[in-house]
N, C-alpha and C positions, 0 to 999 in steps of 0.2 A: 139385391146386390147392394154393396156399399160403393157409392159413386163419389169421386173426389173432384173438386173444382179448385185448382190452385190459381193464385194470382199470376197473370202473365208478366214475364220479366224482360221481354224485348223492349229496347229503348222507345219510349213514347207510345207503347202499346196500351191502350185504355180499354180494349174489349175484354169480355169475359165469356166463358162457355155456357153459362147458365144465368138466367134472370130469376128474381124471386117468383115470378109466375111459373117458370118451368120447374123450379125446385118444388113448388107446391104440387105440380103434376107428378114428378118423380116420387114424391112421398106418398101421394094418393095411390100410385101404382105399387106401393109396397117397398120401395127402395129407401135406403138411408143415404143422406147426402151430406158430405163434409165440404165446407167452404172455407177457404183461407180468409182470414180477416183482411178487409180492404180490397178484396178481389174485384168488387163491382163498383168501387167508388168512381173510377174514371168514366164509367158508363151511367152514372147517376143513380146507382143502386147501393143503398146503405147496408151495413152489417145488420142493423135492426130489422130491415125489410127481409133479409134472408132468414134471420132467426124466426121472424114471425111466420114465414112460409114453411118452417119446419126443418131448416138446415141446422146442422151441428157446426158451430163456428170454431175454427182452429187457429191457434196463435201463429203457427208457422207452416210453411209449405211442406216441411218434412213430416209433420203430423198428418197432413192430407195424403201424402204418398205412402206413408207407413200403413194407414188405416184403410185405404181404398182398394177395391178389386178392379175397378174401372176408372181411369183418369180421363176427364174430358178437358181439352185445352183448345186454344185458338191457334197458336203458333207452334212450330216444331220445337223439340227440346233444345235448350240452350244452356250455356254455362251461367250459373247463378252467382253473381258477384257477392251478393249478401251472405250466402252460405259458404262460398268458396268451393262449391261442388257443381258438377254438371247435372242437369235435371235427370238425365238417364241414370246417373249414379244414385239419385235419390229414390229411384223406383226399385221394384223387386221382381225376381224371376216369376213368370206366370201372370204378371199384371197386364191388363189390357189398356191400350191407349188409343183414343180417337182424336185426331187433330189434323190441321194442315201440316203436311210433311214435305211435299215436293221432293220425293226421294231421288228423282233423276238429276236434279241440279247438282253439279260438282261440289258446291259449297256444303252440301248436306251428306255426301257419301260417307265420310268418316263417322258422322253421328248415326246414320242408318245402320252401318256395320256394328257400331257400338251397341245399338238397341238389340240387334240380333244376338250378339255375344252375351248380352245381359239377360236374354230369355224373355224379352218384352214382346208381347203380341200386339203389334201396332197396325193401325188402319188409317190410311190417308183419306180424309173426308173429301178432298178434291177428286178422288177416284169414283165418287158416286156417279153412275152414268146418267146422261141426260135423256131419260126415258120417262114415260108418263107416270108409271107407278112410283118413281123415285123423285118426282117433282117437289114434293114437300120436304125432301131431305137434301136438296141440291144447294149446299152452302156456297159452292163455287159461283153459281149464278147470282145468289144474293150478294156476295162480296164483290162480284164483277160490276153489279149495278152501282155500288158505292164507289168503286175505283174509277169507273168511267166518269161519274159526276165530279168527284173530288179531284181526280187527276187533271181534269180540264180546268178547274178553278185554280189549281196549283200553277199550271202553265200561264194562266191569265195573270196571276200574281207575279210570276217571274219576268214576264215581258216588260219592256220599258216603254211600251206604247199602247195606244188604245186598241182594242180588238174590233169594235164596230166601226163602220164608216162614220166619220165625225165631221160635220160641217162647222167650221170655226171662222172667226173674224180674220184669221191668218190664211185661210184657204181650206180646201177639202182634204181631209186625211182619209186615205184608202183603208178598207177593212183588212184585217189580217187573214192570211191563208192558213188553213189547218188541214193536215193530212192524217187520216186514221188508217192504220194498217192492221188488218185483223178485225173484221166487223162482226164479232160475236156480241154477247150481252154488253160487255164493257165498251166495246167499240161503238155500238149503237147509242149507248147512253152518252158517250163522249161526243158523238156527232150531234145529238140532240142538244146537249149542253152548249157546245160550241156555236151551234146555230142560234140558240137563245141569246148568247152573248154578242152575236152579230158577226161572227167569223164567216168567211167564204170557205165552205167545207169541201174536202175531197176525200175519197175512200178507195182502198184497194183490198180485195180479198179474193183468194183463189176459188172460192165456192160461188157459183152463179146465184144461188138463192140469197146468200149473205150480201152479195153485191147489189142485188135487186132491192133488198131491204134498205141498204144505204141510200140508194137513189130515191126511195120513197120518203126519206127524211130530207131530201133536197141536196144531197151531196153529189158532186160531179165525180164520175167514175174514172179511176186510173186503171186501165186494163192490165191484168196480171200476165196474160199470155200463156196461162197454164190450162191444159186440157182438163175438162171436168173429171174424166176417168182417173186422172192422177191426183185430183184435189179432194175428193169426197170420200170419207170413210164411214164406218158404222155410226148410225145415229146422226149423220149430217156433220160430224166433226171433220176438221181438216186433217189430211194425211201428211206425213213427212215426205218432202219432195226429194227426188234424186238431185245430187249436187249441181249437175249441169242445168237442170230446170230452175233450181233456186238461184243460180248465178244469173240466168237470163231475167228472172223477175227482179233481181237487184238492179240490173241495168235500166229497167223501166222506171224503177223508183228513183234512181239517181238522176234521171232526166227532169223530174219535177222538184227534187229537194231544194235547188237554189231559190225557188220561189216561195218556199214554205216558211212561215213564222213559228208554227207549232206542228210537231209530229207526235202523234199519240200511237204508241206501239202496244198491241195487245194480241198478237198472233201466237196461238198455242196449238200444240199437238198433244192430245191427252196422254199423260204418263210418260212423255218424252221431253228431251231438251227443246226449248223454244228455238225455232229457226232463226238464223241470223239474216235479217233483212237489210241492215245498215252496217257497213264496215267503217273502219276508221277513215279510210280515204273518202267515203261518202259523206261522213260528218264534215270533212274539210270543205265540201262543196256548199255547205249551208251558210246563211248570212250570220254575221256576228250578232249575238243577242237573241238568236232564235232558241227554241226550247224543244227538247226531246223528253217526253214522259214515257218511260219504259216499264209498263206495269207487268210485262212478262218476266221481270227480273227474278221472281221466285223460281222460275224454271230455266234460269240461265240468261234471260234477256234476249230481245230482238236486235239490240245494238251491241256490237262486239266490244265497245269500250265503256258501256255503262258500268259504274262502280256500284256493286250491290249494297243497298242500305243507306246510301247517302245522296245528297245533292252535290253535283260536281260541275266544273266548267272545263271543257276541253276544246281546243281549237276555236275558242270564242263562243261555243255553243253550250247552253245550260243543259245538263243531263240529270234528270230526276230518276234516281234508282231506288227511291224509298220503297221498302218492302211491305209496309203495313199501311198503305193509304186508307183502306176501310177503317182502320183504327182511329183516323182523324175525324170520323163520323161515329164516334163510339156508341152513342145512344141508339141511333137507328140501326147500325150494323150489328150491334149486340142483340137487339130485338129480333132481327132476322136470323142471325146465326144460332142463337139459343133455341129458337123454334125449330130450325132445321135439325139441330142436334137432338132435341127431344124426340122428334118424329123418327129419326134414324135409330136411336137407342130403343125406342118402342118397337120398331120394326124388327130389330135384331134380337129382341128379348122374347124368350119363351119360358113359361113357368118360372119367371123371376130371375133367370140367368141368360147370359148371352148364348145364342145358338147360331154359330157361324157355319152356314151351309155353303161351301165353296163352289157348289154347282150353281149358286145364285149369282147372277150378273153383278148385283150390287156388292155383295161380299167379295167376289173375285176382283172387282175393279179397285177395291179399297185396300186389300190385304198387302202389307208391306214387309213385315218380319214375323216369323213364327218358327217354332221348333229350332231356335238357334240359328236360323238362316234368313238371308234376304230373299224374298220370294216375288218381289215386285218386278215385272218384266221390263218396264221402262228403266228402272234403276239398274238392273243387271246389265242391260244393253249399254247404258251410259257409263257403267263401270268397266265395260269390256269383258264381262263375265258371262 
């Protein structure tokens, strides 16, 4: 195949979908790799390194899109201000795309429909199921590790006070309180990072096993009140809750919010909109200067008033809605993402071409658009179709 690696165009996005090391592997497997010049600079990978690995360097993104059969990206297709064209319009019918898409998020519905109309065969890499044989392809887990760590550091930077207990000549300063809602990979990393910084940590998760993992890291558990049979889906993922059950969970969260300095939100339901755990009225309960880091924003966000893509202040609370937190750790996150992507492409390739067997859980979980239609179940549900 001819594989294309364009430069990411999201603001402040420094990651790239392939490193010189993975390019070398693609070439060894018999593929031709087109890389846009400058694509890896933000992740510390020079054009010369890509060329030395066997890549064909292209002056423009359009050259990459024109020449490639398979496009590998990090973020969903966006409007390219440099070219004055949307990335979907730079692609061609029958072209394959693998990237993070988050097709259920309302902000992406128009783009996903656009891909379908353009005849793009798109696959959302976050749809790779968390099963043993897909572990090496699980980019969502890799990026969640980065988001949990860096998101906590962002909160620490936003705060106007010390996080740890601090004995001073003026008196003892109490440690900050940190609540993590959604104790998956990102949440566990956030708890561990918060603990290392000296915060007093709290956690809430509707899955008993996840809650147990949180307590093993020293967090105090906030009971969710959700019955396990309503909480746990296939592969141990959280299920979408009925609205009355979710409302009851919000009431429990509301009771502890006034005492929290940092709230880290990372509750997700695979392929669906993220559940709203904090409403605007609940934000009003929080202390001025406290921080919410909503890393579920790619799937709509766990806070109803998080502004996608920006840092905002509402009702005296700092709301971090940055969508590409792993991109702030570009070198480490690119290393992991590119390896995940290579393993995925190798898995999907047979006799040098993509072999998409939709009876395979991995393929079925990723498939977003094909044959001119949106086929992603979560996206269709969120679109009301």
